[in-house]
C-alpha positions as CSV (number, residue, x, y, z in Angstrom):
1,M,45.4,82.1,116.3
2,S,48.5,82.1,114.2
3,K,51.5,84.3,115.0
4,I,51.5,87.7,113.4
5,G,54.7,89.2,112.1
6,I,58.3,88.1,111.8
7,T,60.9,88.4,114.6
8,K,64.7,88.2,114.5
9,T,66.3,87.9,117.9
10,F,70.0,88.1,118.5
11,K,72.5,88.6,121.4
12,M,75.3,91.2,121.7
13,A,78.7,90.3,123.0
14,D,77.7,91.3,126.5
15,G,74.7,89.0,126.5
16,K,72.2,91.8,125.9
17,E,69.3,90.5,123.8
18,I,67.8,92.6,121.0
19,S,64.7,91.7,118.9
20,I,63.5,93.2,115.6
21,E,59.9,92.6,114.7
22,T,58.2,93.4,111.4
23,G,54.8,92.7,109.8
24,K,52.8,93.4,113.0
25,L,52.6,97.2,113.3
26,A,52.3,100.0,110.7
27,K,52.0,97.7,107.7
28,Q,51.0,100.4,105.2
29,A,54.4,102.0,105.4
30,D,57.0,100.8,102.9
31,G,58.9,99.3,105.8
32,S,58.3,99.2,109.5
33,V,59.9,97.5,112.5
34,V,59.8,97.4,116.3
35,V,63.2,97.2,118.0
36,K,62.9,95.8,121.5
37,V,65.7,95.9,124.1
38,G,64.5,94.8,127.5
39,D,61.4,96.9,128.1
40,T,62.5,99.7,125.8
41,M,60.8,99.7,122.4
42,L,61.2,101.8,119.3
43,L,58.8,101.8,116.3
44,A,60.5,102.9,113.0
45,T,58.8,103.4,109.7
46,V,60.0,104.5,106.3
47,V,57.9,105.7,103.3
48,S,59.4,106.7,99.9
49,K,57.4,108.1,97.0
50,K,57.5,106.0,93.8
51,E,58.6,108.9,91.6
52,A,60.9,111.8,92.0
53,G,59.7,115.4,91.8
54,E,60.3,117.3,88.6
55,N,63.9,118.7,88.3
56,V,64.8,117.2,91.7
57,D,68.5,116.2,91.5
58,F,69.1,115.4,95.2
59,M,67.9,113.0,97.9
60,P,65.0,114.7,99.8
61,L,65.4,112.7,103.0
62,S,63.7,113.6,106.2
63,V,64.4,111.8,109.5
64,D,62.2,112.5,112.6
65,Y,62.6,111.1,116.1
66,Q,59.7,111.4,118.5
67,E,59.6,110.5,122.2
68,K,56.1,109.7,123.5
69,Y,55.7,110.8,127.1
70,A,53.4,107.8,127.7
71,A,56.4,105.6,127.0
72,A,57.7,106.6,130.4
73,G,54.3,106.9,132.2
74,R,54.6,110.7,132.2
75,F,52.5,113.7,131.1
76,P,54.1,116.4,128.9
77,G,54.9,119.6,130.6
78,G,53.4,122.9,129.5
79,F,49.9,124.1,129.0
80,F,48.7,121.9,126.1
81,K,49.7,118.5,127.6
82,R,50.6,117.0,124.3
83,E,53.7,116.3,122.3
84,A,54.5,119.5,120.3
85,R,57.5,120.6,118.3
86,A,60.7,118.5,118.6
87,S,62.9,119.1,121.6
88,E,66.6,119.9,121.1
89,Y,67.4,116.3,122.3
90,E,65.0,114.8,119.7
91,I,66.6,117.1,117.0
92,L,70.0,115.8,117.9
93,V,68.9,112.2,117.6
94,C,67.4,112.9,114.2
95,R,70.7,114.3,113.1
96,L,72.6,111.3,114.4
97,V,70.4,108.9,112.3
98,D,70.2,111.2,109.2
99,R,74.0,111.5,109.0
100,V,74.7,107.8,108.8
101,L,71.7,107.0,106.5
102,R,72.1,109.7,103.9
103,P,75.4,108.7,102.2
104,L,74.1,105.2,101.6
105,F,71.2,106.0,99.3
106,P,72.0,105.6,95.6
107,A,73.3,108.9,94.2
108,D,70.7,108.9,91.5
109,Y,67.7,108.1,93.8
110,H,65.7,111.3,94.2
111,S,62.3,110.2,95.6
112,E,61.1,112.0,98.7
113,T,61.7,109.7,101.6
114,Q,60.7,110.0,105.2
115,V,61.9,108.0,108.2
116,I,60.0,108.3,111.5
117,I,61.2,106.7,114.7
118,N,58.9,106.7,117.7
119,L,59.9,105.8,121.3
120,I,56.9,103.8,122.5
121,S,58.2,102.2,125.7
122,L,61.1,103.2,127.9
123,A,62.8,101.3,130.7
124,K,64.2,103.6,133.4
125,G,67.8,104.4,132.9
126,D,67.9,103.3,129.2
127,Q,69.1,105.6,126.4
128,P,66.9,104.7,123.4
129,D,68.8,107.0,121.0
130,A,71.5,104.3,120.8
131,Y,69.0,102.0,119.0
132,A,67.3,104.6,116.7
133,A,69.6,104.1,113.7
134,L,69.3,100.3,114.1
135,A,65.5,100.7,113.9
136,A,65.7,103.1,110.9
137,S,68.1,100.8,109.0
138,A,66.0,97.7,109.8
139,A,62.9,99.4,108.4
140,L,64.8,100.1,105.2
141,A,66.1,96.6,105.1
142,V,62.6,95.0,105.1
143,S,61.3,97.5,102.5
144,D,61.8,97.6,98.7
145,I,63.5,101.0,98.9
146,P,67.0,101.1,97.4
147,F,69.6,101.4,100.1
148,H,73.3,100.4,100.3
149,G,73.0,99.3,103.9
150,P,72.4,98.0,106.4
151,I,74.0,100.3,109.0
152,S,73.7,100.8,112.8
153,E,74.9,103.0,115.6
154,V,76.0,102.2,119.1
155,R,77.1,104.3,122.1
156,V,80.5,103.3,123.6
157,A,81.7,104.4,127.0
158,Y,85.1,103.9,128.7
159,L,84.5,103.4,132.4
160,N,86.8,102.0,135.1
161,G,89.3,100.8,132.6
162,G,86.9,98.9,130.4
163,W,84.6,99.5,127.4
164,I,80.8,99.4,127.6
165,V,78.5,99.2,124.6
166,N,75.2,101.0,124.9
167,P,75.6,102.0,128.6
168,N,72.8,103.2,130.8
169,I,72.5,106.9,131.8
170,E,74.4,106.5,135.1
171,E,77.3,104.7,133.4
172,T,77.4,107.3,130.6
173,E,77.6,110.2,133.1
174,A,80.5,108.6,134.9
175,A,82.5,107.7,131.8
176,D,85.8,109.2,130.7
177,L,84.7,108.8,127.0
178,E,81.2,108.7,125.5
179,M,80.7,108.4,121.8
180,M,78.0,107.5,119.4
181,I,79.4,105.7,116.4
182,G,77.6,104.8,113.2
183,A,78.9,102.3,110.6
184,S,78.1,99.8,107.9
185,Y,79.4,96.3,108.1
186,D,82.6,97.4,106.4
187,N,83.3,101.0,107.4
188,I,82.9,103.8,110.0
189,M,80.3,106.3,108.8
190,M,79.6,108.8,111.6
191,V,81.1,109.8,115.0
192,E,79.9,112.1,117.7
193,G,80.9,112.3,121.3
194,E,82.6,113.9,124.3
195,M,85.6,112.9,126.3
196,K,87.6,113.9,129.3
197,E,90.8,114.8,127.5
198,V,91.5,111.4,126.0
199,S,94.2,110.5,123.5
200,E,93.9,109.9,119.8
201,E,94.8,106.2,120.5
202,M,91.9,105.8,122.8
203,M,89.6,107.3,120.1
204,M,90.8,104.7,117.6
205,E,90.1,101.9,120.2
206,A,86.6,103.3,120.6
207,F,86.0,103.1,116.9
208,K,87.1,99.4,116.8
209,V,85.0,98.4,119.8
210,A,81.9,100.1,118.3
211,H,82.4,98.6,114.9
212,E,82.5,95.0,116.2
213,A,79.2,95.6,117.9
214,I,77.7,97.2,114.8
215,K,78.7,94.2,112.7
216,I,76.5,91.9,114.8
217,Q,73.5,94.3,114.3
218,C,74.1,94.6,110.6
219,Q,74.2,90.8,110.2
220,A,71.0,90.5,112.1
221,Q,69.3,92.9,109.7
222,V,70.6,90.9,106.7
223,E,69.1,87.8,108.2
224,L,65.8,89.6,108.9
225,A,65.5,90.9,105.4
226,A,66.0,87.4,104.0
227,M,62.9,86.4,105.9
228,V,60.8,89.2,104.4
229,E,59.5,88.6,100.8
230,K,59.0,92.3,100.1
231,S,62.6,93.2,100.8
232,S,63.9,91.7,97.5
233,P,64.2,92.8,94.8
234,K,64.4,96.5,95.5
235,R,62.2,98.8,93.4
236,E,63.3,99.9,90.0
237,Y,63.6,103.6,89.4
238,N,64.8,106.1,86.8
239,H,65.1,109.6,88.4
240,E,67.7,111.2,86.2
241,T,67.4,112.2,82.6
242,K,70.7,111.7,80.9
243,D,72.5,113.2,77.9
244,E,75.8,111.5,77.5
245,E,76.8,113.6,74.5
246,L,76.3,116.9,76.4
247,K,78.1,115.4,79.4
248,Q,81.2,114.5,77.4
249,R,81.2,117.9,75.7
250,I,81.1,119.7,79.0
251,I,83.9,117.5,80.3
252,A,86.0,118.0,77.2
253,E,85.5,121.8,76.9
254,L,85.4,122.9,80.5
255,S,87.7,120.6,82.5
256,D,91.0,122.4,81.8
257,K,89.4,125.8,82.4
258,V,87.9,124.7,85.8
259,F,91.2,123.1,86.8
260,A,93.1,126.4,86.0
261,A,90.6,128.3,88.1
262,A,90.9,125.9,90.9
263,C,94.7,126.3,90.8
264,S,94.5,130.1,90.9
265,D,95.0,130.2,94.7
266,T,92.2,132.7,95.2
267,T,91.5,133.2,98.9
268,D,88.2,135.1,98.4
269,K,85.4,132.6,98.1
270,H,83.1,135.0,96.3
271,K,85.8,135.8,93.7
272,R,86.4,132.1,93.3
273,S,82.7,131.4,92.8
274,E,82.5,134.2,90.2
275,M,85.4,132.6,88.3
276,F,83.6,129.2,88.2
277,K,80.4,130.9,87.3
278,E,81.9,132.8,84.4
279,I,83.2,129.5,82.9
280,V,79.7,127.9,82.8
281,D,78.0,131.2,81.8
282,E,80.4,131.4,78.8
283,F,79.6,127.8,77.8
284,V,75.8,128.5,78.0
285,A,76.2,131.6,75.9
286,S,77.8,129.6,73.2
287,L,74.7,127.3,72.9
288,D,71.5,127.9,71.1
289,P,69.3,129.7,73.6
290,E,66.3,127.4,73.2
291,Y,68.6,124.3,73.5
292,A,70.3,125.8,76.6
293,A,67.0,126.5,78.3
294,Q,65.9,123.0,77.6
295,K,69.1,121.4,79.0
296,M,69.9,123.9,81.8
297,V,69.2,121.3,84.6
298,L,71.6,118.8,83.0
299,I,74.2,121.5,82.3
300,K,74.3,122.5,85.9
301,R,74.5,118.9,87.1
302,Y,77.3,118.0,84.7
303,Y,79.2,121.2,85.4
304,H,79.0,120.6,89.1
305,D,80.5,117.2,88.6
306,V,83.4,118.7,86.5
307,E,84.0,121.4,89.2
308,K,84.0,118.7,91.9
309,N,86.3,116.4,90.0
310,M,88.8,119.1,89.0
311,M,89.1,120.4,92.5
312,R,89.7,116.9,93.8
313,K,92.2,116.2,91.1
314,M,94.1,119.4,92.0
315,I,94.3,118.4,95.6
316,L,95.3,114.8,94.9
317,E,97.8,115.6,92.2
318,E,99.2,119.0,93.0
319,R,98.9,118.6,96.8
320,K,97.5,122.1,97.3
321,R,94.2,123.6,97.9
322,L,91.7,126.1,96.4
323,D,93.1,129.0,98.4
324,G,96.8,128.0,97.9
325,R,97.4,126.4,101.3
326,Q,99.3,123.2,102.0
327,L,97.2,120.2,103.1
328,D,97.9,120.7,106.8
329,E,98.1,124.5,106.8
330,I,95.7,126.6,109.0
331,R,94.2,129.8,107.7
332,P,95.4,133.1,109.2
333,I,93.9,133.7,112.6
334,W,93.3,136.9,114.7
335,A,91.4,137.1,118.0
336,E,90.3,139.7,120.5
337,T,88.6,139.7,123.9
338,N,86.5,142.2,125.8
339,Y,85.2,143.6,122.5
340,L,81.7,144.3,123.9
341,P,82.0,146.8,126.9
342,T,78.7,146.0,128.6
343,V,78.8,142.3,128.3
344,H,80.0,140.0,131.1
345,G,82.5,138.4,128.7
346,S,83.1,138.5,125.0
347,A,85.6,137.5,122.3
348,I,86.1,137.6,118.5
349,F,87.7,134.6,116.7
350,T,88.4,135.0,113.0
351,R,90.0,132.2,111.0
352,G,90.2,133.0,107.3
353,E,86.7,134.0,106.2
354,T,85.0,132.4,109.2
355,Q,84.3,134.7,112.2
356,S,82.5,134.2,115.5
357,L,81.5,137.0,117.9
358,T,80.7,135.2,121.2
359,S,79.3,136.6,124.4
360,V,79.0,135.1,127.9
361,T,76.3,136.1,130.4
362,L,76.4,135.1,134.0
363,G,73.1,134.6,135.9
364,S,71.6,133.0,139.0
365,K,70.0,129.7,139.7
366,L,66.7,131.2,138.5
367,D,68.2,131.4,135.0
368,E,68.9,127.7,134.7
369,K,67.5,125.8,131.7
370,I,64.6,123.5,132.6
371,I,64.7,120.2,130.8
372,D,61.4,118.4,130.5
373,G,62.0,115.4,128.3
374,V,60.9,111.8,128.3
375,V,64.4,110.4,128.8
376,F,66.0,113.4,130.5
377,D,64.5,116.0,132.9
378,G,66.0,118.4,135.3
379,R,68.0,121.6,135.1
380,S,71.2,122.8,133.4
381,N,73.4,125.7,134.4
382,L,75.3,125.8,131.2
383,M,73.9,126.8,127.8
384,L,75.5,127.5,124.4
385,H,73.5,128.9,121.5
386,Y,74.9,129.1,118.0
387,N,73.3,131.5,115.5
388,F,74.0,131.4,111.7
389,P,72.4,134.5,110.1
390,P,72.2,134.6,106.3
391,F,74.5,137.6,106.0
392,S,77.4,135.4,107.2
393,T,77.5,133.8,103.7
394,G,76.5,137.0,101.8
395,E,72.9,135.8,101.4
396,A,69.5,137.4,102.0
397,R,66.7,135.2,103.2
398,F,63.9,135.3,105.8
399,L,64.9,134.8,109.4
400,R,63.0,131.8,110.7
401,G,63.2,129.6,113.8
402,T,66.4,127.9,114.9
403,S,67.5,125.3,112.3
404,R,68.5,121.7,113.1
405,R,72.0,122.6,111.9
406,E,72.2,125.4,114.5
407,V,71.1,123.1,117.3
408,G,73.6,120.5,116.2
409,H,76.6,122.9,115.9
410,G,75.7,124.5,119.3
411,N,75.5,121.2,121.0
412,L,78.9,120.1,119.6
413,A,80.5,123.4,120.9
414,L,78.8,122.9,124.3
415,R,80.2,119.4,124.6
416,A,83.6,120.6,123.7
417,L,83.7,123.2,126.5
418,K,81.6,121.4,129.2
419,G,84.3,119.3,130.6
420,M,86.6,122.3,131.2
421,M,84.0,124.3,133.2
422,P,84.8,124.8,136.9
423,S,82.9,123.0,139.6
424,K,79.8,124.5,141.1
425,E,81.9,125.5,144.1
426,D,84.2,127.5,141.9
427,N,81.5,128.8,139.6
428,P,78.1,129.6,141.3
429,Y,76.7,131.1,138.1
430,T,74.4,129.9,135.4
431,V,76.3,130.5,132.2
432,R,74.9,131.3,128.8
433,I,77.3,131.4,125.8
434,V,76.0,132.8,122.5
435,S,78.0,132.6,119.3
436,E,77.0,134.9,116.4
437,I,78.6,133.7,113.2
438,L,79.3,136.9,111.3
439,E,81.3,135.3,108.4
440,S,81.3,131.7,107.3
441,N,83.5,129.7,105.0
442,G,83.9,126.4,106.9
443,S,84.5,125.4,110.5
444,S,82.1,127.9,112.1
445,S,81.3,125.5,114.9
446,M,85.0,125.2,115.7
447,A,85.3,129.0,115.6
448,T,82.5,129.0,118.2
449,V,84.6,126.6,120.5
450,C,87.6,128.9,120.2
451,A,85.7,132.1,120.8
452,G,83.7,130.5,123.6
453,S,86.8,129.5,125.4
454,M,88.2,133.1,125.2
455,A,84.9,134.7,126.2
456,L,84.6,132.5,129.3
457,M,88.0,133.5,130.4
458,D,87.2,137.2,129.6
459,A,84.2,136.8,131.9
460,G,86.3,135.6,134.8
461,V,84.9,132.0,134.6
462,K,87.7,129.8,136.0
463,L,88.0,127.6,132.9
464,K,90.3,124.7,133.7
465,K,92.1,124.9,130.4
466,P,91.4,126.7,127.1
467,V,89.8,124.6,124.3
468,S,90.3,124.9,120.6
469,G,88.7,123.1,117.6
470,I,89.5,122.3,114.0
471,A,87.6,120.7,111.1
472,M,89.3,118.1,109.0
473,G,88.4,117.2,105.5
474,L,89.2,114.4,103.1
475,I,89.6,113.8,99.4
476,T,89.8,110.2,98.2
477,D,90.2,108.4,94.8
478,S,88.8,104.8,95.0
479,E,90.5,103.9,91.7
480,T,94.0,104.8,92.6
481,G,93.8,104.5,96.4
482,K,95.2,108.1,96.8
483,F,93.8,110.3,99.6
484,A,94.5,113.7,101.1
485,V,93.6,114.8,104.6
486,L,92.9,118.5,104.8
487,S,93.2,120.7,107.9
488,D,90.9,123.6,108.6
489,I,88.6,123.0,105.6
490,L,86.8,125.6,103.5
491,G,83.1,125.5,102.8
492,D,83.8,124.3,99.3
493,E,86.1,121.6,100.6
494,D,83.3,120.4,102.9
495,H,80.8,120.5,100.0
496,L,83.0,118.8,97.4
497,G,85.0,116.6,99.7
498,D,84.3,113.3,101.4
499,M,84.5,114.1,105.1
500,D,83.9,116.7,107.7
501,F,85.7,115.6,110.9
502,K,85.6,118.1,113.7
503,V,87.9,117.6,116.7
504,T,88.1,119.8,119.8
505,G,90.5,119.6,122.8
506,T,93.0,121.0,125.1
507,R,96.8,120.6,125.0
508,D,96.3,117.4,127.0
509,G,93.6,115.6,125.0
510,I,90.4,115.5,123.0
511,T,87.1,116.8,124.6
512,A,84.6,116.3,121.8
513,C,84.4,115.2,118.2
514,Q,81.9,115.0,115.3
515,M,82.4,113.3,111.9
516,D,80.2,113.2,108.8
517,I,81.2,111.5,105.6
518,K,79.8,111.4,102.1
519,V,81.4,108.1,101.0
520,E,80.5,104.6,102.1
521,G,83.0,104.5,104.9
522,L,86.6,105.3,106.1
523,S,89.5,103.0,106.8
524,F,91.2,103.1,110.2
525,E,94.4,104.4,108.4
526,I,92.6,107.5,107.2
527,L,91.0,108.1,110.6
528,S,94.3,107.7,112.4
529,Q,96.0,110.2,110.1
530,A,93.1,112.7,110.4
531,L,93.3,112.6,114.2
532,A,97.1,113.1,114.2
533,Q,96.8,116.0,111.8
534,A,94.0,117.5,113.9
535,K,96.1,117.4,117.0
536,K,98.8,119.4,115.3
537,G,96.3,122.0,114.1
538,R,94.6,122.1,117.5
539,L,97.8,123.0,119.3
540,H,98.6,125.7,116.8
541,I,95.3,127.4,117.4
542,L,95.8,127.1,121.2
543,D,99.0,129.0,120.8
544,I,97.1,131.9,119.3
545,I,94.3,131.7,121.9
546,E,96.8,131.8,124.8
547,A,98.6,134.7,123.2
548,T,95.3,136.6,123.2
549,I,94.2,135.6,126.8
550,A,96.4,133.3,128.7
551,E,94.1,132.6,131.7
552,P,90.8,133.7,133.2
553,R,90.4,137.2,134.6
554,E,91.3,137.2,138.3
555,E,88.1,139.2,139.1
556,Y,84.7,139.4,137.4
557,K,83.9,142.7,135.7
558,E,82.5,145.4,138.0
559,F,79.0,145.1,136.6
560,V,78.8,141.3,136.8
561,P,76.4,140.3,139.6
562,R,78.0,138.7,142.6
563,I,76.8,135.6,144.2
564,V,77.3,134.6,147.8
565,K,76.5,131.0,148.9
566,M,75.3,130.0,152.3
567,M,74.7,126.6,153.9
568,I,72.0,126.3,156.5
569,D,70.5,123.3,158.4
570,K,67.6,121.7,156.7
571,E,65.2,122.6,159.5
572,F,65.7,126.4,158.8
573,I,64.6,126.3,155.2
574,G,61.0,126.9,156.1
575,A,61.9,129.8,158.4
576,V,63.8,131.5,155.7
577,I,61.0,131.1,153.1
578,G,58.3,131.9,155.6
579,P,54.5,131.2,155.2
580,G,53.7,131.4,151.5
581,G,57.2,132.8,150.8
582,K,56.4,135.9,152.8
583,I,59.8,136.2,154.5
584,I,62.1,135.5,151.5
585,Q,60.0,137.9,149.4
586,D,60.3,140.6,152.0
587,I,64.1,140.1,152.2
588,Q,64.4,140.5,148.4
589,K,62.1,143.5,148.4
590,T,63.9,145.4,151.1
591,T,67.5,144.5,150.1
592,G,67.2,144.3,146.3
593,A,69.0,141.0,146.2
594,T,67.8,137.9,144.3
595,I,67.7,134.8,146.6
596,T,67.2,131.2,145.7
597,I,67.1,128.2,148.2
598,E,67.1,124.5,147.6
599,E,67.4,121.4,149.7
600,V,70.5,119.3,149.0
601,G,70.9,116.3,151.3
602,N,70.3,117.4,154.9
603,K,71.3,121.0,154.1
604,G,69.7,124.1,152.6
605,V,71.8,125.8,149.9
606,I,71.1,129.6,149.6
607,E,72.4,131.8,146.8
608,I,72.2,135.5,147.1
609,M,72.9,137.5,143.9
610,S,73.2,141.2,143.4
611,P,75.6,143.6,141.6
612,D,75.6,145.7,144.8
613,K,77.7,144.5,147.8
614,A,75.6,146.5,150.3
615,S,72.5,144.6,149.0
616,I,74.2,141.2,149.4
617,D,75.4,142.2,152.9
618,A,72.0,143.2,154.0
619,A,70.3,140.1,152.7
620,T,73.1,137.9,154.3
621,A,72.6,139.6,157.7
622,R,68.8,139.0,157.5
623,I,69.2,135.3,156.7
624,K,71.9,134.8,159.3
625,G,69.6,136.3,161.9
626,I,66.9,133.8,161.0
627,V,69.1,130.8,161.1
628,S,71.2,131.7,164.0
629,V,70.6,129.6,167.1
630,P,70.4,131.6,170.4
631,E,73.2,130.8,172.8
632,I,72.9,131.0,176.6
633,G,75.2,133.7,177.9
634,E,75.2,135.7,174.7
635,I,74.3,139.4,174.6
636,Y,71.7,140.5,171.9
637,H,70.5,143.9,170.7
638,A,66.8,143.4,171.1
639,K,63.7,145.3,170.0
640,V,60.5,145.5,172.0
641,K,57.6,143.9,170.2
642,S,54.8,144.0,172.8
643,I,54.2,145.1,176.4
644,M,52.5,142.9,179.0
645,P,51.7,143.5,182.6
646,Y,54.4,141.0,183.6
647,G,57.1,142.1,181.2
648,A,57.9,142.8,177.6
649,F,58.4,140.4,174.6
650,V,61.5,141.4,172.7
651,E,63.0,140.1,169.4
652,I,66.6,139.2,169.8
653,L,67.0,137.7,166.3
654,P,64.7,137.8,163.2
655,G,61.7,135.7,164.1
656,K,63.0,134.8,167.6
657,E,61.3,136.4,170.6
658,G,61.7,136.0,174.3
659,L,60.2,137.3,177.5
660,L,62.0,140.1,179.4
661,H,60.3,139.7,182.8
662,I,59.4,142.9,184.7
663,S,61.8,141.7,187.4
664,E,64.7,141.5,184.8
665,I,64.4,145.0,183.4
666,D,66.3,146.7,186.1
667,W,67.7,146.2,189.6
668,K,65.3,148.7,191.0
669,R,61.6,147.8,191.5
670,I,59.4,148.7,188.6
671,E,55.6,149.0,189.1
672,K,54.5,149.2,185.5
673,V,56.5,148.1,182.4
674,E,55.1,151.0,180.4
675,E,57.0,153.4,182.7
676,V,60.4,152.3,181.3
677,L,59.6,150.6,178.0
678,K,57.4,151.0,175.0
679,E,57.0,149.1,171.7
680,G,59.8,149.8,169.3
681,D,62.4,150.6,172.0
682,E,65.8,148.9,171.5
683,L,68.0,147.6,174.3
684,D,70.7,145.1,175.0
685,V,69.7,141.8,176.8
686,K,71.5,138.7,178.0
687,L,70.1,135.2,177.3
688,L,69.9,133.6,180.7
689,A,68.3,130.3,179.9
690,I,66.3,128.3,177.3
691,D,63.4,126.1,178.6
692,P,64.3,122.5,177.5
693,K,60.7,121.6,176.9
694,S,59.1,124.7,175.5
695,G,62.1,126.4,174.0
696,K,61.1,129.7,175.6
697,L,63.9,132.2,176.1
698,K,64.6,133.8,179.5
699,L,66.2,137.2,179.0
700,S,67.6,139.9,181.3
701,A,68.6,143.5,180.9
702,K,69.6,144.1,184.5
703,A,72.3,141.4,184.2
704,L,74.1,143.8,182.0
705,K,74.0,146.6,184.6
706,P,76.1,146.9,187.6
707,R,74.4,145.6,190.8
708,P,73.9,148.4,193.3
709,D,75.5,147.9,196.7
710,K,73.2,147.1,199.7
711,D,73.7,150.5,201.4
712,G,72.8,152.3,198.2
713,D,69.9,150.0,197.8
714,N,68.5,150.7,201.3
715,N,68.6,154.5,200.9
């Protein structure tokens, strides 16, 4: 039997072997590959329609990443036992791949295109997301779909003074810096990661390490494509109707007007939009109505290009921006904490026309997020949810489920703050941060970081250091080589510009970053300037945050539930829980406290949570009684549980009973126990001895009473 398929195998600098196979699986797709690294395998497919939809003037690209539970020999959690909607982790991987692919499709290619990446085999400890972009790009490389690639992504980590490319999970968790970096052979395209307050110089070093690894993967794709007949030439297409005469007329008649509007220094984005709209509306009104209706799609496209070019010209030539700011100037900021009186912690952060109202809620271990993924499973005691309602941009639209954008922005803010959270010892709570974006005109995720930092401190969470964030933009001119790096970008500057580079950090270093670009790459010179300018802006914002709230509250607010932690020996866990949970349920019912217990090493960790101190004290006393070890010679306040002919069984501690023999009740002779004791009576007893074999307790009440003298005894 002849060999099926074509395989390209290559080695990375660290000796890791990667193979890309095509022509064996999913052959009806326009392009398909299997990327194999050790025992981890990803299947990537790409399909693109031959024609574009009517009046479609953009690239309808969808990227989906799916993890199959069978890849790890696991069953899906939940009732249905099948893969359902994408998890947050899968959505984040989709975004990573999408952001590096999208800029490299031809600007005039508008066919609906779908990339699907499936995890089909997983070696324990591997992180397959690091190879998802490689698989997607390789699938495009062996297809006839037009694409200005190849590209790839790698994860880089800095650990123990050295760099690791595509580390395993354990190495990543221990690293001082962990970044996913996407690039073509020539340029950096995408960055996302978190760090432990690293310098801008270390960030630049990470870019260079990643790029060298990516070059190897790009070259392998070029060599693979050369082995596949279908990959060349790429398909021909014509997706844009053109009217050069109309285009030149719009440029000639409207450029100066748009440039003047751009230079008006209008700070209100809605007024600015109206100014631009009036220009094009006036032009359309001057045309024959029938001709205007026929050419409306082209008019809008050409006018958008004029608007984009004039704004970029203004920034590059005049060195000022749409709202009149200097290139490195931050919009006016105001902030406030404790805005919501019944919330555990809250803050408002407003920067220009972007505003976040953020709340913090503190809960118990029962409130932890359960993660049931293929690669990652477990629990998390820190959550950050970012909400972007339509009114924040003055729009009206149906409220639907959480968007991929909301998941991505929330994850970035979470990574920004995570490293500054206190240890579990200093923070026993599960923490949920919710950012409601009430106004948006650029940098709403960075407003979330700033508001989140303040809300945490307002809640009394012992944040190590406050964190701020800033979004950097870029305008470039490939012909002249001119460029302008913009601090704290507007929505229009993001839309019409070339870069959105978000950087978060403390005064001492960077904690997270995310970069998207719309050009085919960035030079290290531009990246270095952007980072330096971001640091300046970050420190300015921190000044305002610290002027609003300098440090975390000393005490939690009075209505915040309190948590008390207890450590018990492992052997007592069962006693606290009781048969079928009977004892712990009774403690919760009678005291009103919420109690959780888990085994950690050879200890049991108990958390008791209640807003009522009396409730916590009562629950603590009950548990201490259960786990206390009786000590010989100690005096206990006991309760009579049952009467026997030979004595009484009394409870000295919860769940611990011993025999008070009839001879040990009193110094005087007692004929019947019932004459002096009945069930429910309470008395003090002394523990005389513990049987070493049976563990039975020998108790005495008479030992606590004065011994009568012999004369008195004889009378």
